[in-house]
VOVOLUM-837907 format. One record per residue (C-alpha): residue number from 1; residue in three letters; x, y, z. Coordinates in steps of 0.25 Angstrom, whole numbers. Example, Ala and Ser with C-alpha at 12.3 -4.5 7.8 and 13.67 -1.06 7.14 Angstrom:
# residues 2
+-----+---------+-------+-------+-------+
! num ! residuo !     u !     v !     w !
+-----+---------+-------+-------+-------+
!   1 !     ALA !    49 !   -18 !    31 !
!   2 !     SER !    55 !    -4 !    29 !
+-----+---------+-------+-------+-------+
This chain:
# residues 164
+-----+---------+-------+-------+-------+
! num ! residuo !     u !     v !     w !
+-----+---------+-------+-------+-------+
!   1 !     MET !    10 !    78 !  -108 !
!   2 !     ASP !    25 !    76 !  -106 !
!   3 !     LYS !    32 !    64 !  -111 !
!   4 !     ASN !    37 !    54 !  -101 !
!   5 !     TYR !    52 !    51 !   -99 !
!   6 !     ILE !    51 !    38 !  -108 !
!   7 !     ALA !    45 !    46 !  -119 !
!   8 !     ARG !    55 !    57 !  -118 !
!   9 !     MET !    67 !    47 !  -118 !
!  10 !     ARG !    61 !    39 !  -130 !
!  11 !     GLU !    60 !    51 !  -138 !
!  12 !     LYS !    75 !    52 !  -137 !
!  13 !     VAL !    80 !    38 !  -138 !
!  14 !     GLY !    69 !    32 !  -147 !
!  15 !     HIS !    67 !    16 !  -145 !
!  16 !     GLU !    81 !    14 !  -139 !
!  17 !     GLY !    82 !     6 !  -126 !
!  18 !     MET !    80 !    14 !  -114 !
!  19 !     ILE !    79 !    11 !   -99 !
!  20 !     PHE !    67 !    15 !   -91 !
!  21 !     VAL !    63 !    14 !   -76 !
!  22 !     SER !    49 !    11 !   -72 !
!  23 !     ALA !    43 !    10 !   -58 !
!  24 !     TYR !    30 !     3 !   -54 !
!  25 !     GLY !    22 !     0 !   -42 !
!  26 !     VAL !    15 !   -11 !   -35 !
!  27 !     LEU !     4 !    -7 !   -26 !
!  28 !     TRP !    -3 !   -19 !   -18 !
!  29 !     ASN !   -17 !   -18 !   -14 !
!  30 !     ASP !   -20 !   -19 !     1 !
!  31 !     THR !   -21 !   -34 !     2 !
!  32 !     HIS !    -8 !   -35 !    -6 !
!  33 !     ASP !   -14 !   -45 !   -16 !
!  34 !     ALA !   -16 !   -35 !   -28 !
!  35 !     ILE !    -7 !   -25 !   -35 !
!  36 !     LEU !   -11 !   -12 !   -42 !
!  37 !     LEU !    -9 !   -14 !   -57 !
!  38 !     GLU !   -13 !    -7 !   -69 !
!  39 !     LYS !   -18 !   -10 !   -83 !
!  40 !     ARG !    -9 !    -2 !   -92 !
!  41 !     TRP !   -12 !     6 !  -104 !
!  42 !     ASP !    -1 !    -1 !  -112 !
!  43 !     SER !    -5 !   -15 !  -110 !
!  44 !     ASP !   -18 !   -23 !  -111 !
!  45 !     VAL !   -12 !   -35 !  -103 !
!  46 !     GLY !   -10 !   -36 !   -88 !
!  47 !     TRP !    -7 !   -26 !   -77 !
!  48 !     GLY !     5 !   -16 !   -74 !
!  49 !     PHE !    10 !   -10 !   -62 !
!  50 !     PRO !     8 !     5 !   -60 !
!  51 !     GLY !    21 !    12 !   -63 !
!  52 !     GLY !    29 !    18 !   -75 !
!  53 !     TYR !    42 !    23 !   -80 !
!  54 !     LEU !    51 !    33 !   -72 !
!  55 !     GLU !    51 !    47 !   -77 !
!  56 !     TYR !    64 !    55 !   -77 !
!  57 !     GLY !    66 !    59 !   -62 !
!  58 !     ASP !    57 !    49 !   -56 !
!  59 !     SER !    62 !    39 !   -46 !
!  60 !     PRO !    56 !    25 !   -47 !
!  61 !     MET !    48 !    28 !   -34 !
!  62 !     GLN !    43 !    41 !   -39 !
!  63 !     ALA !    39 !    34 !   -53 !
!  64 !     VAL !    31 !    23 !   -47 !
!  65 !     VAL !    23 !    33 !   -38 !
!  66 !     ARG !    21 !    42 !   -50 !
!  67 !     GLU !    16 !    31 !   -59 !
!  68 !     PHE !     7 !    25 !   -48 !
!  69 !     LYS !     0 !    39 !   -47 !
!  70 !     GLU !    -1 !    41 !   -62 !
!  71 !     GLU !    -6 !    27 !   -65 !
!  72 !     THR !   -15 !    23 !   -52 !
!  73 !     ASN !   -17 !    37 !   -45 !
!  74 !     LEU !   -11 !    31 !   -33 !
!  75 !     ASP !    -1 !    37 !   -24 !
!  76 !     VAL !     9 !    26 !   -20 !
!  77 !     GLU !    22 !    26 !   -12 !
!  78 !     VAL !    34 !    16 !   -15 !
!  79 !     ILE !    35 !     5 !    -4 !
!  80 !     ARG !    47 !    -3 !   -10 !
!  81 !     VAL !    54 !    -8 !   -23 !
!  82 !     LEU !    48 !   -21 !   -28 !
!  83 !     GLY !    58 !   -23 !   -39 !
!  84 !     ILE !    66 !   -19 !   -51 !
!  85 !     SER !    65 !   -25 !   -65 !
!  86 !     ALA !    70 !   -22 !   -79 !
!  87 !     ASN !    64 !   -25 !   -93 !
!  88 !     VAL !    70 !   -23 !  -106 !
!  89 !     THR !    61 !   -21 !  -118 !
!  90 !     GLU !    67 !   -20 !  -132 !
!  91 !     LYS !    54 !   -14 !  -138 !
!  92 !     ASN !    43 !    -9 !  -129 !
!  93 !     SER !    29 !    -6 !  -134 !
!  94 !     TRP !    34 !     7 !  -139 !
!  95 !     GLY !    46 !     1 !  -147 !
!  96 !     ASP !    56 !     5 !  -137 !
!  97 !     ALA !    67 !    -3 !  -130 !
!  98 !     GLN !    68 !    -1 !  -115 !
!  99 !     GLU !    72 !    -6 !  -102 !
! 100 !     THR !    63 !    -4 !   -90 !
! 101 !     VAL !    68 !    -5 !   -76 !
! 102 !     GLY !    55 !    -7 !   -67 !
! 103 !     ILE !    55 !    -4 !   -52 !
! 104 !     GLY !    43 !    -9 !   -45 !
! 105 !     PHE !    38 !    -3 !   -32 !
! 106 !     GLU !    28 !    -7 !   -21 !
! 107 !     VAL !    20 !     5 !   -18 !
! 108 !     LYS !     9 !     8 !    -9 !
! 109 !     LYS !    -3 !    17 !   -11 !
! 110 !     ILE !    -3 !    30 !    -3 !
! 111 !     GLY !   -14 !    38 !   -10 !
! 112 !     GLY !   -22 !    40 !   -22 !
! 113 !     CYS !   -34 !    33 !   -28 !
! 114 !     MET !   -32 !    22 !   -38 !
! 115 !     GLN !   -35 !    27 !   -52 !
! 116 !     LYS !   -30 !    22 !   -66 !
! 117 !     ASP !   -24 !    33 !   -75 !
! 118 !     GLY !   -32 !    28 !   -87 !
! 119 !     THR !   -19 !    31 !   -96 !
! 120 !     GLU !    -8 !    21 !   -92 !
! 121 !     THR !   -17 !    14 !   -82 !
! 122 !     LEU !   -30 !     8 !   -87 !
! 123 !     ASP !   -33 !     0 !   -75 !
! 124 !     LEU !   -28 !    -2 !   -60 !
! 125 !     GLN !   -31 !   -13 !   -51 !
! 126 !     PHE !   -26 !   -20 !   -39 !
! 127 !     VAL !   -23 !   -34 !   -46 !
! 128 !     PRO !   -22 !   -46 !   -38 !
! 129 !     VAL !    -8 !   -52 !   -37 !
! 130 !     SER !   -14 !   -67 !   -37 !
! 131 !     PRO !   -13 !   -71 !   -48 !
! 132 !     GLU !    -2 !   -63 !   -53 !
! 133 !     PRO !    -7 !   -51 !   -61 !
! 134 !     LYS !    -4 !   -51 !   -76 !
! 135 !     MET !     5 !   -40 !   -79 !
! 136 !     PHE !     6 !   -32 !   -92 !
! 137 !     VAL !    20 !   -36 !   -96 !
! 138 !     PRO !    29 !   -47 !   -92 !
! 139 !     GLN !    39 !   -38 !   -84 !
! 140 !     ALA !    27 !   -33 !   -75 !
! 141 !     GLN !    22 !   -48 !   -74 !
! 142 !     ASP !    36 !   -52 !   -69 !
! 143 !     THR !    36 !   -40 !   -59 !
! 144 !     MET !    22 !   -44 !   -54 !
! 145 !     HIS !    27 !   -58 !   -51 !
! 146 !     ARG !    39 !   -52 !   -44 !
! 147 !     ILE !    31 !   -43 !   -35 !
! 148 !     LEU !    22 !   -54 !   -31 !
! 149 !     THR !    33 !   -64 !   -28 !
! 150 !     GLU !    46 !   -58 !   -25 !
! 151 !     ASN !    41 !   -45 !   -19 !
! 152 !     GLU !    31 !   -51 !   -10 !
! 153 !     LEU !    41 !   -60 !    -4 !
! 154 !     SER !    52 !   -50 !    -2 !
! 155 !     ASP !    54 !   -35 !     0 !
! 156 !     LYS !    66 !   -36 !    -9 !
! 157 !     PRO !    64 !   -30 !   -24 !
! 158 !     TRP !    66 !   -39 !   -36 !
! 159 !     LEU !    75 !   -36 !   -48 !
! 160 !     ARG !    71 !   -41 !   -62 !
! 161 !     GLU !    81 !   -41 !   -73 !
! 162 !     PRO !    76 !   -40 !   -87 !
! 163 !     ASP !    74 !   -53 !   -95 !
! 164 !     VAL !    85 !   -54 !  -105 !
+-----+---------+-------+-------+-------+
């Protein structure tokens, strides 16, 4: 199997700080009271949004569509940008410094049958948004809160600076 973009770049720069872009999707259920979330392979706590890092040559929209298919087996299309956030980590779980710029999209299902991939995604569920779902990392929790408050009140995207 070919190495992904991050693995190829890490071979060149080691643990030095790098900037990566991720794209994730928010898919509501039909009654708009639950969001499709995943239990991730790399965390025992909370939920995550389907998505992942851009590969070289991907647009953010292409990445979220690709990642959704890989992790959920669903075909989606992007409806709108929900927001952009940044997070700086001096030492991630692999011991690397990185800044992640995350771009969130609201998506709608256009095909496919929901199925976890069993590798990255261990479980998939439409999780009720009341009470607010517990997410796997603080950044995802902040994002969930913004989706449920700011994006439901306005069609304008939010911008979140990293905590310094």
